N, C-alpha and C positions, 0 to 999 in steps of 0.2 A: 189755881186752875180749877175749872168746873168740868163736870162730865157733860154739861149741856153743850150742844153743838152751836158754834158760831157760823160754821159753813159745813154743808153736807152736799157732796156731789155723788150721784148714783148713776152708774153706766154713762158717764158724761162723754159726749162726742162733739167734736168740731171738725167739719169738713169744709174744704175750699174746692168746689167742683169735684175733681177726681181724687184730690189729695186729702187724706185723713190726718190732721195735725194732732188731734187728741182722740184716742181710740178706746172709748168705753171704760174710763177710769172711775173708781169708787174710792172716796176718802172722806174723812171727817176731821175738821179742825175744832178743837174744844175752846170754849170761851176762856180767855185769860192765858192762853199758851202762845208760844212762838213756834210756828210751823213752817217748815222749809220744803221747797221743791228744788231738787238737784237733778242734773242731767247734762249731757253734752249739748252743744248747739243743735237746734232742730228737734230736740226731744219732746217738745210740747209744753214746756214750763211756762213760757211767756204767754202762749195762747190760752192756757188754763187761767193764768192771772187776769188776762184781758176779759175772759168770760166772767170772772168774779167781780171785776169793777165796771163791767158793762160796756167795754170798748168793742166787743164783738159778741154776736148772738150765739146762743146755744143751739147746736144742730140736733142733738139727740140726748136722751136721758134727762135727769132732773138736777137742778142746782138751787139749794136753799141757802140764803145768806141772812143772818140775824133774824131768823124765823120768817123770812119773806121769800117769795118765789122770784128768782132772778129774771124770769120772762115777763111777769105781770107787774112786779112791784119795784122796778128798777129805780124810779125816782126817789122813793122812800129809802131804798138801800144806799144810794149815792149820798144822801143827806147825812148818813152815819159813817161814811168811809173817809179815810185819808189815803191818798195814792201818790206814790213816788214811782214814776214810770222810767223806763230806760231812756226815753227821748227827752230832750230839753224842751219843755213847754212854757218856759218863763216868758213874760212880756218884756222884750229887750228895749222897748221905747220909754219905759218909765223906770223909776228908781227902785232900789232894793226894797225899801220899806213900803213903797206904793204897791209893789207886787203882793205883799202880805195884806195891806189894807183893802185892796180891790177884791182879793180872794175871800176875805172875811165877809164882805157884803153879800156874796153869793149864799152864805149860810145865815144871813140875817143877824149877824153879830153887831150889837150897838157900837157906834164909832169909838166911844171912850174905852170900851172893853177891848175892841180890836187893837187900839193903840197900845194898851197895856200888854196884851198877849204878844203883839209883834215885837215890842221892846224886849220882853223876856226871851223870846226865841232868838232874836238877833244877838243878844248878849250870850246866850248859851252856845250858839253856833259860831261865835267869835266873828260876827259880821257887822257889829255895831259901828265900827269905823267906816264901813262902806254903805251905811244906810241911805245916804242921799246920792249915791253914785248910780248911774244907769247900768242895767244888767249887762249890756253888751260889752262893757269894759272889765267884767269880772273874769277871773281865771276859771278853768273848767271845774276845779275842785270847789271853788266858792259857789259856782252855779249849782253844783250838786248839793251842797249844804243848804242853799236857799230853797231848792226844790223840796227838801225834807222839811224845812221850817214851814213852808207854805202848806204842805200836806197836814201839818199838825195844828194849824191855826184854829181849827174848829174843835179841837180836842176830840177826835173821832174815837168811836168804840172799836173800830177795826181798821188797822193800818196795813196797806198793801205796799210792799217794797220790792220792786223789780231791779235787781242788781244795784242796791242802794249805795254801795261804796266804790263802784267803778270810778277810777280816776282820782280817788282820794289818797293822800299820802298817809303813812302809818298813824301820825298824830290825829288827823281828821277821822280816820277809821275808828280809832279808839273813842274819840269824842262822840261819834254817832252811836257806837255800841253802848256807851254810858246812857245816852238818851233813850235808847230802845229798852234797856233794862229798867230805867225809871218808868217808862210807859207800862211795862209789864207789872211793876209793883203797884201802879195805880189802877190796874185792872183791864188795860187794853189788850186786845188780841192782835197778834202780829203774824203776817204771812209774808215770807220773803223767798226770793230766788237769789242765788249767789254762785259764782264760780270759785269763791274762796272757801276751801274746805275747813280751814281753821275758824272762819267766821261762822259757818254752820255748826261746827262742834261747840263753839262758845255760846251761841245764842239760842239754838233750836232745842226745844223740849223733845219734839218728834219731827220726822221728815220723811219724805218719799223720794226715791230715786226713780226718774223716768228715763225711758229710752224708746225711741221710735213711736211716741204717742201713748205708751203704756207705762203703768207703774210696775217696776220690777223688784222693788224692796220697800219696806216701810218699818219704822220703829225709831226708838231713841238712838242718838249717835253711838253711844257706848254699846247698846245691844247689837247694832248692825256690825260693829267691829268684831264683837265676839262671835256672831253668827257666820260672818262671811270671810274673815281672814284669820287672825290669830293674835296672841298676846303681844308678840314681838316680831320685828323684821330684821333679818341679818342681811346687810348689803355687802357683797363681796366683789371688789374690783379685781378682775383677773384677765389675763390675756385670752383672746378668743379661742385659741387652739387648746387652752387648758380648761375650758368650761365643761367639757364632758367629764373630766376627772372630778371637778367640783360637784357636778350633778350626781355622780355615783356615790361620792362621799356623803352627800346630803340625803340620799334616797332611802336610807335604811329605816327611818322612823315614820315614814308616811307624811313627811312635811311637804307642803306645796312649794315647788321650785319654779321660778320664772327666769328665763334667760333674756337679757337685753344685750345690745351690741357690745357694750363695754363692762357689763356687770351681771352678776347672778344674784337674784333675790331669793331668800328663803324665809317663808312665813312659819314661825315656830313658837312653841310655848316656852322653850328654854333656850334662849339665844346663846348663853355662855357655853352650855353643853354642846350645842350645835357647832359653834366656832371651834371648840376644843376638838371635836371629831374631824373637822376639815383639816385643822393643822396637824392632827395625828396621822392623817392620810398622806402628809407630805406634799400637798399641792401648794405651789408658790403663789402667794397673793400679793397684789399691788397694795391693797388696803382692805380693811374690814371695819364696818360700822354697825353697831347694834342700836336700834331705836325701838320705841313702842309703836305698835300699829295704830294707824289713824284712819279717819274717815276718807282721806284721799286714797288709801289702799283699797278700801271698800269700793269707792267710785270707779277706780281703774279696773278692779276685778270684774265688776258687774257690767261696765259699759265698754271696756277695752281701751287700748291706747291709740286707737285710730284718731286722726284729726278730722273734725267735721266743720265745714265752713257755714 
């Protein structure tokens, strides 16, 4: 990873008439790193990604990508990008392999080289047996893998991935993670959005959490866990009428306690000691589970548990 910026947004704004989707965010993606945008639906993640790969125009602020201005040098920027969008943009009328060959022509890749690269990608993403099949007959997961393969055909410097593993089964997710790690080792810069917190923890060197168009936290996943939650989380399943007793037993050491309809969560630095204290207070528990704090805990603390459509 380099200190040189692959992407720099300064006071970046995107408005749609009266609605502000991205509200003055500033961030830097370093060359060679995997950088994530997290947030609930409607937070502004995908809009930010679309500004980066040129699907929507910047309303305000500045955006520099690979040393080029996103407003004036978009053609040059696109030549150096690989993009996996949320939407399925494959050509359903031609075969799997033809989707790759046609896309390679947009980048001026010689036919022989395009065939070699396509064969490599189809083998890697385990689509070789489907190479001559029309895209319309592929499963959703296969289409997602083909979209990713197509984005990589030109060996881009910067890869943009908007929810890349949506619809993939666990084996396919791990296959994609393997490819992304390989790209990192080869020097590519990756920018992704995901709703899978374990994916962000595994892949991202740094990330931002967005909500309502603003960045509300930034850092490495492990740093965000330390800053915003705790080392461990104690999950106590208890009858609703006994939650107050649990809260009193937990409140002595300043630990953060969160009440859910069927459970009390305690964010603590010493889960064993905390559980011992609750049991010593004589509160009857249905069950108790101690686990390490994760990025999902950070996400829920910063953005809340509300549902956003």
